[in-house]
N, C-alpha and C positions, 0 to 999 in steps of 0.2 A: 504494500500500500504506500502511496506517495503522499506528500503534503497536499497536493492538488486533490487527490481522492478524499482525504480527510475533510478538506474545506468544502468540497462538493456535497459531502454527506452533512456537514454542519449547516450549509445553506438549505438543504432539503429539510432538516430538522427545524430550522428557523421558519421556513415557509409554513410547515404544519403547526408549529407553535404559535405563529402569528394568527393563523386561522382560528385556533383554539381560544387564544386570548380575546379575539374579536367576538367570536360566538358567545363566550362566557361573559363578555363585557368587563373583563378584568383590566385594571390599571394598578401600577405600584402605588400611586397616590391615593386611590380610592378603594382598592381591593375589589372584591366581588360586588356586583350591584345588588340593590335591594330585592330584585326579583329572584335572586339565588338565596332562598331563605331556608335555613335549617329549621327543623321543628324546635321551637324555643324550649320545650320541656324535655328534649332528647339530648343528653350529654354526648352521645356518640355523633349525632349530627353536628353539634357545635364544634366538636373536636375535628371532624372531617372538613368542615368549612375552613377552620384555621389552617389545617394541613394543606388543603387545596391551595389556599393563598400562598403559603410558604413554598409550595412546589411550583406555582405559576410565576412567582417573582423572578427567578433566575432566567426565565425565557426572555424577559425584557432586557436583562443585562446581556444575554447572548446576542440579541438583536442589535443592541447599541454597539457592541464590540465588532460584530460583523460589518455594520455600516461604517464604522471607523476604518476597518481594514480595507474596505472597498474603495475608500478615497485614496487617490494616488499620493505618494510621498513626493514632496517638491524639494528638489535640490539637496545639497549637503553644504552646510555653512559652518563657519567657525564662530563660536560664541565669544563675545568680548564684553568687558565692563565699559559702559559709557559714562561720560562726566556726570550724569544725573544719578549715578549710583546703581543703575539697573543694568541687567545683562540683555544683550540682543545681538543682532548681526546685520550686515549689509547684504541685501539680495543681489542677484546678478545684474539688476538694473541700477544698483547703487542706492536703493531705498533702505532706510533704517527700519528694522523690526525690533521692537522693545518688548520684553516679557514682563508680565506682572504676575503676582501670586495666583496660583491655580491654573496657569496656562499650560496646556498639554503640549508636549514635544517628545521627540524620540532622540535619544542620545546614544552615541556609539561609545561603549565602555568596554573595558577588559573584564572577562570573567575570571574565576579563581584559577583557571588554567592558562591565563594570559591571552586567550583568544578574544578578538574584538567581536562584539555583536551589538545589535540595536536593542534598547529597552524603551518601553513607553513609560514616561514619567511626567512630572510637572515641576515647575519652578515654585518654590516656597521661600518664605522669609522667617527667620527665627528671632527677629527683634534686633539683630545686629548685622546679619548678612543673608544673602540668598543661597539656596542649596537645592539639589535635586532630591525630590521626595523618594525615599527608599535607597538613596545612593549619596548620603550626606558627606562621605569622605572623598567623593570625586570632585576635583577642582573644576570650576566652571570656565574660567578663562582658557581659551584655546580648545575647548571641547567641540567635537564635531556633532552637529545636530541637524535635524530635519523636521519638517511639519507636514501634516496631511490636511488637505481640504478639498 
């Protein structure tokens, strides 16, 4: 099985999951709609409604992740510190792109074996400086990054 095979299967699961979410009227924000009513005096029904919501929620996450991956990665850029104290880069047209807290990006870092690979992360600030969420020890200046849109 190849990575393409895996993603084709994930897309098929996503299509079926989106159909289920739509038919059930489920959203992460609101849960199951009022018309999906357990019997109020039946503890098993109440339990199953809670479990159904718990099981449906990851399908929205799967959908969002697959949408993210379908967007093309644009360029590879070198992250630098700008005079305003924020990190960003110049794109190929010379435009400045500045990152703020919570901004998603992909960074090329070294794994524990010294191999470079891309990680999806975000820029955050700890009150004194910016860092990569989940990769706080990775220096930002000079880091190779890219964005998807």
